[in-house]
C-alpha positions as CSV (number, residue, x, y, z in Angstrom):
1,X,-4.2,79.0,31.7
2,X,-2.2,79.1,35.0
3,X,1.5,79.4,35.7
4,X,4.0,76.9,36.9
5,X,7.3,78.2,38.2
6,X,6.7,81.5,36.3
7,X,6.0,79.8,33.0
8,X,2.6,79.6,31.4
9,X,0.7,76.3,31.9
10,X,-2.0,75.4,29.4
11,X,-4.4,72.5,29.8
12,X,-7.6,71.2,28.3
13,X,-8.6,69.5,31.5
14,X,-11.4,71.0,33.5
15,X,-10.3,72.9,36.6
16,X,-10.7,70.8,39.7
17,X,-10.9,67.5,37.8
18,X,-7.5,66.3,38.9
19,X,-7.8,66.0,42.7
20,X,-4.8,63.9,43.6
21,X,-1.3,63.3,42.2
22,X,-0.9,60.9,39.3
23,X,-0.8,57.3,40.4
24,X,1.6,56.5,37.5
25,X,4.1,58.6,35.5
26,X,6.4,57.6,32.7
27,X,8.9,59.9,31.0
28,X,8.5,59.3,27.2
29,X,11.3,61.6,26.1
30,X,13.6,64.3,27.5
31,X,16.2,66.8,26.3
32,X,15.3,67.6,22.7
33,X,14.6,70.5,20.5
34,X,11.5,70.7,18.2
35,X,10.2,73.7,16.2
36,X,12.2,76.1,18.3
37,X,11.1,74.7,21.7
38,X,13.5,73.0,24.1
39,X,11.6,70.1,25.5
40,X,12.8,69.3,29.0
41,X,10.5,66.3,29.3
42,X,7.3,64.6,28.1
43,X,5.4,62.4,30.5
44,X,2.4,60.2,30.3
45,X,0.4,60.4,33.5
46,X,-2.5,58.3,34.9
47,X,-5.0,59.6,37.3
48,X,-7.7,57.3,38.8
49,X,-10.9,59.3,39.1
50,X,-13.2,56.6,40.5
51,X,-13.5,52.8,40.9
52,X,-16.6,50.7,39.9
53,X,-17.0,47.3,41.4
54,X,-17.8,45.7,38.0
55,X,-15.9,47.9,35.5
56,X,-12.8,48.7,37.6
57,X,-10.8,52.0,37.6
58,X,-11.9,55.0,35.6
59,X,-8.6,56.4,34.3
60,X,-7.7,59.8,33.0
61,X,-4.5,59.6,30.9
62,X,-2.7,62.8,30.2
63,X,0.4,64.0,28.5
64,X,2.5,66.6,30.2
65,X,5.0,68.5,28.2
66,X,7.6,70.8,29.8
67,X,9.4,73.3,27.5
68,X,11.5,76.5,27.8
69,X,8.4,78.5,26.6
70,X,5.8,77.0,28.9
71,X,4.1,73.7,29.9
72,X,1.0,71.9,28.8
73,X,-1.0,69.0,30.2
74,X,-3.6,67.5,27.8
75,X,-6.0,64.7,27.9
76,X,-4.8,61.6,26.0
77,X,-7.4,59.0,26.9
78,X,-10.0,58.3,29.5
79,X,-12.5,55.7,30.6
80,X,-12.7,52.2,32.1
81,X,-9.7,50.8,30.2
82,X,-8.6,47.9,32.4
83,X,-5.6,47.2,34.6
84,X,-3.0,47.7,31.9
85,X,-4.3,50.9,30.4
86,X,-1.3,52.9,31.3
87,X,1.3,50.3,30.1
88,X,-0.7,49.8,26.8
89,X,-0.6,53.6,26.2
90,X,3.1,53.8,26.8
91,X,3.8,50.9,24.3
92,X,1.5,52.4,21.7
93,X,3.1,55.8,22.0
94,X,6.7,54.6,22.0
95,X,6.5,51.8,19.4
96,X,4.2,53.2,16.8
97,X,5.4,56.7,15.9
98,X,2.8,58.2,18.3
99,X,5.3,60.6,19.9
100,X,5.8,62.8,16.8
101,X,2.1,63.6,16.5
102,X,1.7,64.0,20.2
103,X,4.6,66.5,20.3
104,X,3.1,68.5,17.5
105,X,-0.3,68.6,19.2
106,X,1.3,69.8,22.4
107,X,3.4,72.5,20.7
108,X,0.3,73.8,18.8
109,X,-1.5,74.0,22.1
110,X,1.3,76.1,23.6
111,X,1.4,78.4,20.6
112,X,-2.4,79.1,20.6
């Protein structure tokens, strides 16, 4: 666990794995309270780790949660998922009740 702006930062991503800024980011929600945490924002992020001529981009999709008690970045999905991997994940999370379970998972990670 590291720190970000004086707050604890937890992650399940191996140190050194993310070598460049996210190529895509989407804020999924912002400004809410859940289980005693003030959630500033929750983002889905896409990092491209490598490109294969036949398979395309190898994406690492993460969820970043920023709260008043710390921040967490967790793996959401990874692999050769095609050109619309990021957009498909955003739709899945925002239209099919995926946010509630994702928030709970992130808050459990912060509390551990």
